[in-house]
N, CA, C and O atoms as a printed pandas DataFrame, in Angstrom:
     atom_number atom_name residue_name chain_id  residue_number  x_coord  y_coord  z_coord
0              1         N          MET        A               1   17.846   50.962  -28.195
1              2        CA          MET        A               1   17.441   50.404  -29.445
2              3         C          MET        A               1   16.608   51.406  -30.245
3              4         O          MET        A               1   16.804   51.557  -31.451
4              5         N          SER        A               2   15.684   52.087  -29.575
5              6        CA          SER        A               2   14.871   53.058  -30.299
6              7         C          SER        A               2   15.729   54.222  -30.801
7              8         O          SER        A               2   15.452   54.789  -31.858
8              9         N          THR        A               3   16.754   54.570  -30.054
9             10        CA          THR        A               3   17.654   55.639  -30.495
10            11         C          THR        A               3   18.342   55.249  -31.802
11            12         O          THR        A               3   18.452   56.059  -32.722
12            13         N          ASP        A               4   18.798   54.013  -31.871
13            14        CA          ASP        A               4   19.436   53.538  -33.105
14            15         C          ASP        A               4   18.445   53.478  -34.265
15            16         O          ASP        A               4   18.778   53.846  -35.392
16            17         N          MET        A               5   17.234   53.016  -33.989
17            18        CA          MET        A               5   16.217   52.953  -35.047
18            19         C          MET        A               5   15.890   54.351  -35.564
19            20         O          MET        A               5   15.697   54.548  -36.764
20            21         N          HIS        A               6   15.831   55.315  -34.655
21            22        CA          HIS        A               6   15.551   56.693  -35.047
22            23         C          HIS        A               6   16.711   57.266  -35.862
23            24         O          HIS        A               6   16.503   57.957  -36.860
24            25         N          ARG        A               7   17.927   56.968  -35.423
25            26        CA          ARG        A               7   19.115   57.501  -36.090
26            27         C          ARG        A               7   19.228   57.011  -37.535
27            28         O          ARG        A               7   19.592   57.783  -38.422
28            29         N          VAL        A               8   18.916   55.724  -37.782
29            30        CA          VAL        A               8   19.044   55.192  -39.143
30            31         C          VAL        A               8   17.804   55.445  -39.989
31            32         O          VAL        A               8   17.799   55.127  -41.178
32            33         N          GLY        A               9   16.739   56.018  -39.394
33            34        CA          GLY        A               9   15.573   56.397  -40.173
34            35         C          GLY        A               9   14.443   55.386  -40.188
35            36         O          GLY        A               9   13.461   55.576  -40.906
36            37         N          ILE        A              10   14.556   54.318  -39.417
37            38        CA          ILE        A              10   13.477   53.321  -39.364
38            39         C          ILE        A              10   12.288   53.848  -38.574
39            40         O          ILE        A              10   11.141   53.514  -38.872
40            41         N          MET        A              11   12.563   54.678  -37.561
41            42        CA          MET        A              11   11.510   55.219  -36.709
42            43         C          MET        A              11   11.389   56.720  -36.941
43            44         O          MET        A              11   12.389   57.437  -36.959
44            45         N          ASP        A              12   10.139   57.194  -37.120
45            46        CA          ASP        A              12    9.932   58.619  -37.367
46            47         C          ASP        A              12   10.037   59.427  -36.065
47            48         O          ASP        A              12   10.036   58.865  -34.970
48            49         N          ASP        A              13   10.128   60.748  -36.208
49            50        CA          ASP        A              13   10.314   61.632  -35.055
50            51         C          ASP        A              13    9.189   61.556  -34.029
51            52         O          ASP        A              13    9.474   61.438  -32.837
52            53         N          PRO        A              14    7.895   61.619  -34.448
53            54        CA          PRO        A              14    6.830   61.581  -33.430
54            55         C          PRO        A              14    6.826   60.282  -32.609
55            56         O          PRO        A              14    6.598   60.310  -31.400
56            57         N          THR        A              15    7.077   59.157  -33.266
57            58        CA          THR        A              15    7.114   57.879  -32.541
58            59         C          THR        A              15    8.273   57.855  -31.563
59            60         O          THR        A              15    8.109   57.426  -30.420
60            61         N          PHE        A              16    9.436   58.307  -31.991
61            62        CA          PHE        A              16   10.603   58.341  -31.115
62            63         C          PHE        A              16   10.358   59.244  -29.914
63            64         O          PHE        A              16   10.700   58.890  -28.786
64            65         N          GLU        A              17    9.772   60.395  -30.153
65            66        CA          GLU        A              17    9.496   61.346  -29.072
66            67         C          GLU        A              17    8.516   60.743  -28.065
67            68         O          GLU        A              17    8.700   60.898  -26.858
68            69         N          ARG        A              18    7.481   60.061  -28.544
69            70        CA          ARG        A              18    6.490   59.455  -27.662
70            71         C          ARG        A              18    7.134   58.359  -26.802
71            72         O          ARG        A              18    6.887   58.284  -25.598
72            73         N          ILE        A              19    7.954   57.517  -27.423
73            74        CA          ILE        A              19    8.631   56.449  -26.679
74            75         C          ILE        A              19    9.584   57.052  -25.652
75            76         O          ILE        A              19    9.617   56.610  -24.504
76            77         N          THR        A              20   10.346   58.040  -26.047
77            78        CA          THR        A              20   11.313   58.660  -25.147
78            79         C          THR        A              20   10.621   59.293  -23.950
79            80         O          THR        A              20   11.070   59.113  -22.819
80            81         N          ARG        A              21    9.550   60.021  -24.169
81            82        CA          ARG        A              21    8.839   60.677  -23.070
82            83         C          ARG        A              21    8.256   59.654  -22.107
83            84         O          ARG        A              21    8.321   59.829  -20.891
84            85         N          ARG        A              22    7.686   58.589  -22.653
85            86        CA          ARG        A              22    7.081   57.581  -21.797
86            87         C          ARG        A              22    8.140   56.897  -20.930
87            88         O          ARG        A              22    7.927   56.700  -19.734
88            89         N          HIS        A              23    9.267   56.537  -21.519
89            90        CA          HIS        A              23   10.291   55.813  -20.773
90            91         C          HIS        A              23   11.095   56.702  -19.834
91            92         O          HIS        A              23   11.593   56.228  -18.813
92            93         N          LEU        A              24   11.225   57.945  -20.155
93            94        CA          LEU        A              24   11.974   58.853  -19.278
94            95         C          LEU        A              24   11.081   59.511  -18.239
95            96         O          LEU        A              24   11.571   60.194  -17.339
96            97         N          GLY        A              25    9.770   59.310  -18.357
97            98        CA          GLY        A              25    8.856   59.875  -17.376
98            99         C          GLY        A              25    8.714   61.374  -17.484
99           100         O          GLY        A              25    8.519   62.049  -16.473
100          101         N          LEU        A              26    8.808   61.912  -18.686
101          102        CA          LEU        A              26    8.700   63.360  -18.845
102          103         C          LEU        A              26    7.269   63.853  -18.647
103          104         O          LEU        A              26    7.050   65.022  -18.329
104          105         N          HIS        A              27    6.303   62.968  -18.833
105          106        CA          HIS        A              27    4.907   63.311  -18.563
106          107         C          HIS        A              27    4.401   62.349  -17.507
107          108         O          HIS        A              27    4.626   61.144  -17.624
108          109         N          PRO        A              28    3.729   62.837  -16.487
109          110        CA          PRO        A              28    3.242   61.922  -15.458
110          111         C          PRO        A              28    2.232   60.938  -16.031
111          112         O          PRO        A              28    1.375   61.293  -16.841
112          113         N          SER        A              29    2.356   59.724  -15.599
113          114        CA          SER        A              29    1.452   58.672  -16.036
114          115         C          SER        A              29    0.077   58.891  -15.421
115          116         O          SER        A              29   -0.014   59.320  -14.271
116          117         N          PRO        A              30   -1.001   58.607  -16.160
117          118        CA          PRO        A              30   -2.321   58.746  -15.544
118          119         C          PRO        A              30   -2.497   57.781  -14.380
119          120         O          PRO        A              30   -3.331   58.011  -13.505
120          121         N          ALA        A              31   -1.720   56.706  -14.363
121          122        CA          ALA        A              31   -1.814   55.737  -13.276
122          123         C          ALA        A              31   -1.230   56.287  -11.982
123          124         O          ALA        A              31   -1.493   55.735  -10.914
124          125         N          ALA        A              32   -0.450   57.352  -12.047
125          126        CA          ALA        A              32    0.203   57.894  -10.864
126          127         C          ALA        A              32   -0.641   58.931  -10.137
127          128         O          ALA        A              32   -0.192   59.496   -9.140
128          129         N          THR        A              33   -1.841   59.190  -10.609
129          130        CA          THR        A              33   -2.696   60.188   -9.996
130          131         C          THR        A              33   -3.207   59.696   -8.644
131          132         O          THR        A              33   -3.820   58.630   -8.578
132          133         N          PRO        A              34   -2.972   60.444   -7.565
133          134        CA          PRO        A              34   -3.474   60.019   -6.256
134          135         C          PRO        A              34   -4.997   59.900   -6.253
135          136         O          PRO        A              34   -5.689   60.589   -7.002
136          137         N          ILE        A              35   -5.497   59.028   -5.410
137          138        CA          ILE        A              35   -6.942   58.823   -5.321
138          139         C          ILE        A              35   -7.355   58.939   -3.854
139          140         O          ILE        A              35   -6.707   58.382   -2.969
140          141         N          ALA        A              36   -8.425   59.659   -3.615
141          142        CA          ALA        A              36   -8.877   59.932   -2.252
142          143         C          ALA        A              36   -9.584   58.716   -1.653
143          144         O          ALA        A              36  -10.164   57.911   -2.381
144          145         N          PRO        A              37   -9.533   58.585   -0.332
145          146        CA          PRO        A              37  -10.220   57.473    0.327
146          147         C          PRO        A              37  -11.716   57.404   -0.004
147          148         O          PRO        A              37  -12.259   56.317   -0.200
148          149         N          ALA        A              38  -12.372   58.552   -0.065
149          150        CA          ALA        A              38  -13.802   58.570   -0.388
150          151         C          ALA        A              38  -14.060   58.051   -1.801
151          152         O          ALA        A              38  -15.087   57.421   -2.056
152          153         N          GLU        A              39  -13.133   58.313   -2.713
153          154        CA          GLU        A              39  -13.272   57.823   -4.087
154          155         C          GLU        A              39  -13.128   56.309   -4.154
155          156         O          GLU        A              39  -13.826   55.645   -4.920
156          157         N          ILE        A              40  -12.224   55.772   -3.351
157          158        CA          ILE        A              40  -12.023   54.327   -3.319
158          159         C          ILE        A              40  -13.299   53.656   -2.816
159          160         O          ILE        A              40  -13.766   52.664   -3.376
160          161         N          ARG        A              41  -13.841   54.218   -1.758
161          162        CA          ARG        A              41  -15.092   53.665   -1.216
162          163         C          ARG        A              41  -16.228   53.780   -2.227
163          164         O          ARG        A              41  -17.030   52.857   -2.374
164          165         N          ALA        A              42  -16.296   54.916   -2.925
165          166        CA          ALA        A              42  -17.347   55.112   -3.929
166          167         C          ALA        A              42  -17.205   54.105   -5.074
167          168         O          ALA        A              42  -18.207   53.596   -5.576
168          169         N          LEU        A              43  -15.975   53.817   -5.486
169          170        CA          LEU        A              43  -15.752   52.812   -6.527
170          171         C          LEU        A              43  -16.261   51.449   -6.070
171          172         O          LEU        A              43  -16.945   50.747   -6.815
172          173         N          ARG        A              44  -15.919   51.086   -4.843
173          174        CA          ARG        A              44  -16.345   49.794   -4.307
174          175         C          ARG        A              44  -17.855   49.723   -4.192
175          176         O          ARG        A              44  -18.462   48.718   -4.561
176          177         N          GLU        A              45  -18.463   50.783   -3.682
177          178        CA          GLU        A              45  -19.913   50.789   -3.513
178          179         C          GLU        A              45  -20.650   50.816   -4.844
179          180         O          GLU        A              45  -21.739   50.254   -4.963
180          181         N          SER        A              46  -20.066   51.466   -5.844
181          182        CA          SER        A              46  -20.717   51.474   -7.159
182          183         C          SER        A              46  -20.732   50.082   -7.788
183          184         O          SER        A              46  -21.587   49.773   -8.618
184          185         N          ALA        A              47  -19.771   49.245   -7.381
185          186        CA          ALA        A              47  -19.728   47.858   -7.849
186          187         C          ALA        A              47  -20.597   46.966   -6.976
187          188         O          ALA        A              47  -20.734   45.774   -7.249
188          189         N          GLN        A              48  -21.187   47.536   -5.923
189          190        CA          GLN        A              48  -22.011   46.809   -4.969
190          191         C          GLN        A              48  -21.253   45.608   -4.390
191          192         O          GLN        A              48  -21.751   44.482   -4.368
192          193         N          MET        A              49  -20.031   45.891   -3.922
193          194        CA          MET        A              49  -19.180   44.850   -3.351
194          195         C          MET        A              49  -18.839   45.167   -1.909
195          196         O          MET        A              49  -18.756   46.328   -1.508
196          197         N          SER        A              50  -18.644   44.111   -1.143
197          198        CA          SER        A              50  -18.107   44.270    0.200
198          199         C          SER        A              50  -16.610   44.540    0.064
199          200         O          SER        A              50  -16.032   44.383   -1.011
200          201         N          GLN        A              51  -15.998   44.947    1.167
201          202        CA          GLN        A              51  -14.555   45.157    1.136
202          203         C          GLN        A              51  -13.831   43.855    0.812
203          204         O          GLN        A              51  -12.823   43.867    0.104
204          205         N          ALA        A              52  -14.333   42.738    1.321
205          206        CA          ALA        A              52  -13.701   41.438    1.080
206          207         C          ALA        A              52  -13.759   41.061   -0.407
207          208         O          ALA        A              52  -12.766   40.597   -0.969
208          209         N          ALA        A              53  -14.911   41.259   -1.038
209          210        CA          ALA        A              53  -15.048   40.925   -2.457
210          211         C          ALA        A              53  -14.185   41.844   -3.311
211          212         O          ALA        A              53  -13.524   41.392   -4.246
212          213         N          PHE        A              54  -14.191   43.125   -2.992
213          214        CA          PHE        A              54  -13.395   44.109   -3.734
214          215         C          PHE        A              54  -11.911   43.763   -3.630
215          216         O          PHE        A              54  -11.180   43.803   -4.620
216          217         N          ALA        A              55  -11.481   43.423   -2.413
217          218        CA          ALA        A              55  -10.084   43.056   -2.187
218          219         C          ALA        A              55   -9.714   41.818   -2.989
219          220         O          ALA        A              55   -8.620   41.742   -3.549
220          221         N          ARG        A              56  -10.611   40.859   -3.047
221          222        CA          ARG        A              56  -10.325   39.622   -3.786
222          223         C          ARG        A              56  -10.142   39.906   -5.277
223          224         O          ARG        A              56   -9.232   39.361   -5.901
224          225         N          TYR        A              57  -10.999   40.754   -5.853
225          226        CA          TYR        A              57  -10.872   41.092   -7.269
226          227         C          TYR        A              57   -9.569   41.835   -7.566
227          228         O          TYR        A              57   -8.989   41.679   -8.640
228          229         N          LEU        A              58   -9.117   42.641   -6.608
229          230        CA          LEU        A              58   -7.886   43.413   -6.800
230          231         C          LEU        A              58   -6.641   42.666   -6.317
231          232         O          LEU        A              58   -5.526   43.176   -6.430
232          233         N          ASN        A              59   -6.832   41.462   -5.782
233          234        CA          ASN        A              59   -5.743   40.659   -5.239
234          235         C          ASN        A              59   -5.033   41.398   -4.092
235          236         O          ASN        A              59   -3.805   41.436   -4.016
236          237         N          LEU        A              60   -5.842   41.975   -3.216
237          238        CA          LEU        A              60   -5.362   42.686   -2.039
238          239         C          LEU        A              60   -6.017   42.078   -0.806
239          240         O          LEU        A              60   -6.892   41.220   -0.927
240          241         N          THR        A              61   -5.604   42.512    0.370
241          242        CA          THR        A              61   -6.246   42.030    1.588
242          243         C          THR        A              61   -7.401   42.956    1.964
243          244         O          THR        A              61   -7.433   44.130    1.595
244          245         N          THR        A              62   -8.342   42.388    2.709
245          246        CA          THR        A              62   -9.475   43.177    3.185
246          247         C          THR        A              62   -8.996   44.302    4.101
247          248         O          THR        A              62   -9.512   45.418    4.050
248          249         N          GLY        A              63   -8.016   43.999    4.927
249          250        CA          GLY        A              63   -7.464   45.017    5.826
250          251         C          GLY        A              63   -6.862   46.187    5.074
251          252         O          GLY        A              63   -6.990   47.338    5.492
252          253         N          TYR        A              64   -6.198   45.885    3.954
253          254        CA          TYR        A              64   -5.587   46.956    3.151
254          255         C          TYR        A              64   -6.665   47.847    2.537
255          256         O          TYR        A              64   -6.527   49.070    2.527
256          257         N          ILE        A              65   -7.735   47.240    2.026
257          258        CA          ILE        A              65   -8.850   48.024    1.465
258          259         C          ILE        A              65   -9.446   48.906    2.555
259          260         O          ILE        A              65   -9.749   50.074    2.313
260          261         N          SER        A              66   -9.613   48.357    3.745
261          262        CA          SER        A              66  -10.137   49.133    4.868
262          263         C          SER        A              66   -9.239   50.323    5.177
263          264         O          SER        A              66   -9.722   51.435    5.391
264          265         N          GLN        A              67   -7.924   50.083    5.198
265          266        CA          GLN        A              67   -6.987   51.170    5.471
266          267         C          GLN        A              67   -7.025   52.230    4.377
267          268         O          GLN        A              67   -6.913   53.421    4.668
268          269         N          LEU        A              68   -7.181   51.813    3.126
269          270        CA          LEU        A              68   -7.268   52.781    2.027
270          271         C          LEU        A              68   -8.512   53.644    2.165
271          272         O          LEU        A              68   -8.462   54.858    1.964
272          273         N          GLU        A              69   -9.631   53.009    2.511
273          274        CA          GLU        A              69  -10.889   53.752    2.635
274          275         C          GLU        A              69  -10.904   54.682    3.841
275          276         O          GLU        A              69  -11.581   55.710    3.823
276          277         N          ARG        A              70  -10.168   54.332    4.880
277          278        CA          ARG        A              70  -10.078   55.203    6.062
278          279         C          ARG        A              70   -9.030   56.287    5.891
279          280         O          ARG        A              70   -9.024   57.266    6.637
280          281         N          GLY        A              71   -8.143   56.123    4.917
281          282        CA          GLY        A              71   -7.104   57.114    4.678
282          283         C          GLY        A              71   -5.850   56.905    5.489
283          284         O          GLY        A              71   -4.977   57.773    5.503
284          285         N          THR        A              72   -5.731   55.769    6.171
285          286        CA          THR        A              72   -4.522   55.516    6.954
286          287         C          THR        A              72   -3.369   55.061    6.072
287          288         O          THR        A              72   -2.208   55.144    6.473
288          289         N          LYS        A              73   -3.684   54.580    4.869
289          290        CA          LYS        A              73   -2.662   54.230    3.882
290          291         C          LYS        A              73   -3.069   54.809    2.542
291          292         O          LYS        A              73   -4.251   55.013    2.265
292          293         N          GLN        A              74   -2.067   55.069    1.717
293          294        CA          GLN        A              74   -2.291   55.547    0.354
294          295         C          GLN        A              74   -1.913   54.431   -0.606
295          296         O          GLN        A              74   -0.878   53.791   -0.425
296          297         N          PRO        A              75   -2.743   54.182   -1.639
297          298        CA          PRO        A              75   -2.383   53.128   -2.590
298          299         C          PRO        A              75   -1.146   53.511   -3.382
299          300         O          PRO        A              75   -0.934   54.676   -3.719
300          301         N          LYS        A              76   -0.336   52.501   -3.669
301          302        CA          LYS        A              76    0.887   52.712   -4.427
302          303         C          LYS        A              76    1.024   51.592   -5.444
303          304         O          LYS        A              76    0.387   50.547   -5.316
304          305         N          GLY        A              77    1.841   51.807   -6.433
305          306        CA          GLY        A              77    2.180   50.777   -7.404
306          307         C          GLY        A              77    0.990   50.223   -8.156
307          308         O          GLY        A              77    0.141   50.982   -8.623
308          309         N          PRO        A              78    0.916   48.895   -8.279
309          310        CA          PRO        A              78   -0.155   48.265   -9.052
310          311         C          PRO        A              78   -1.548   48.557   -8.503
311          312         O          PRO        A              78   -2.496   48.696   -9.276
312          313         N          ALA        A              79   -1.688   48.653   -7.175
313          314        CA          ALA        A              79   -2.999   48.958   -6.594
314          315         C          ALA        A              79   -3.472   50.338   -7.049
315          316         O          ALA        A              79   -4.641   50.511   -7.393
316          317         N          LEU        A              80   -2.578   51.307   -7.052
317          318        CA          LEU        A              80   -2.923   52.655   -7.502
318          319         C          LEU        A              80   -3.276   52.650   -8.988
319          320         O          LEU        A              80   -4.219   53.320   -9.408
320          321         N          ALA        A              81   -2.521   51.897   -9.778
321          322        CA          ALA        A              81   -2.805   51.813  -11.215
322          323         C          ALA        A              81   -4.180   51.206  -11.475
323          324         O          ALA        A              81   -4.928   51.701  -12.318
324          325         N          LEU        A              82   -4.518   50.133  -10.752
325          326        CA          LEU        A              82   -5.830   49.510  -10.929
326          327         C          LEU        A              82   -6.966   50.445  -10.509
327          328         O          LEU        A              82   -7.976   50.556  -11.205
328          329         N          LEU        A              83   -6.796   51.107   -9.382
329          330        CA          LEU        A              83   -7.837   52.026   -8.921
330          331         C          LEU        A              83   -8.033   53.189   -9.887
331          332         O          LEU        A              83   -9.163   53.618  -10.116
332          333         N          ASN        A              84   -6.955   53.696  -10.448
333          334        CA          ASN        A              84   -7.073   54.775  -11.424
334          335         C          ASN        A              84   -7.721   54.296  -12.718
335          336         O          ASN        A              84   -8.505   55.022  -13.329
336          337         N          ALA        A              85   -7.395   53.082  -13.134
337          338        CA          ALA        A              85   -8.034   52.522  -14.324
338          339         C          ALA        A              85   -9.529   52.355  -14.082
339          340         O          ALA        A              85  -10.338   52.613  -14.974
340          341         N          MET        A              86   -9.898   51.925  -12.879
341          342        CA          MET        A              86  -11.312   51.796  -12.534
342          343         C          MET        A              86  -11.989   53.157  -12.518
343          344         O          MET        A              86  -13.143   53.288  -12.927
344          345         N          ARG        A              87  -11.276   54.162  -12.050
345          346        CA          ARG        A              87  -11.819   55.525  -12.013
346          347         C          ARG        A              87  -12.104   56.023  -13.438
347          348         O          ARG        A              87  -13.136   56.641  -13.699
348          349         N          ARG        A              88  -11.164   55.738  -14.352
349          350        CA          ARG        A              88  -11.309   56.212  -15.727
350          351         C          ARG        A              88  -12.298   55.401  -16.548
351          352         O          ARG        A              88  -13.084   55.969  -17.306
352          353         N          LYS        A              89  -12.271   54.077  -16.409
353          354        CA          LYS        A              89  -13.035   53.218  -17.304
354          355         C          LYS        A              89  -14.195   52.487  -16.658
355          356         O          LYS        A              89  -14.974   51.825  -17.344
356          357         N          GLY        A              90  -14.314   52.602  -15.353
357          358        CA          GLY        A              90  -15.405   51.933  -14.665
358          359         C          GLY        A              90  -14.949   50.652  -13.993
359          360         O          GLY        A              90  -13.895   50.099  -14.307
360          361         N          VAL        A              91  -15.760   50.201  -13.072
361          362        CA          VAL        A              91  -15.437   49.033  -12.258
362          363         C          VAL        A              91  -15.461   47.749  -13.092
363          364         O          VAL        A              91  -14.858   46.749  -12.702
364          365         N          ASP        A              92  -16.131   47.771  -14.200
365          366        CA          ASP        A              92  -16.257   46.569  -15.024
366          367         C          ASP        A              92  -14.914   46.028  -15.518
367          368         O          ASP        A              92  -14.836   44.868  -15.923
368          369         N          ILE        A              93  -13.874   46.828  -15.493
369          370        CA          ILE        A              93  -12.578   46.338  -15.997
370          371         C          ILE        A              93  -11.980   45.241  -15.110
371          372         O          ILE        A              93  -11.115   44.489  -15.558
372          373         N          ILE        A              94  -12.438   45.146  -13.848
373          374        CA          ILE        A              94  -11.909   44.096  -12.981
374          375         C          ILE        A              94  -12.828   42.899  -12.885
375          376         O          ILE        A              94  -12.466   41.890  -12.278
376          377         N          LEU        A              95  -13.991   42.987  -13.462
377          378        CA          LEU        A              95  -14.966   41.885  -13.361
378          379         C          LEU        A              95  -14.794   40.887  -14.468
379          380         O          LEU        A              95  -15.530   39.903  -14.531
């Protein structure tokens, strides 16, 4: 649809380029940045939360948060996106 809008002149070049890059993944998303276990723990501690409370706010299990903080698992998908958003904007975004 955006290709057609661009072709007929409804959409300008910069807007089309931005949409195309985002949808084709030509630039890595900031949400895809890996996060270290120590950083996850630091985020949780800066919010003064237990692992159980942190997990509840993120809609995750306490065991999963524990595994992330120990480094036995790496966050993926929505969990990684939320943790990166918290890293960039602060823990208040989940409160």
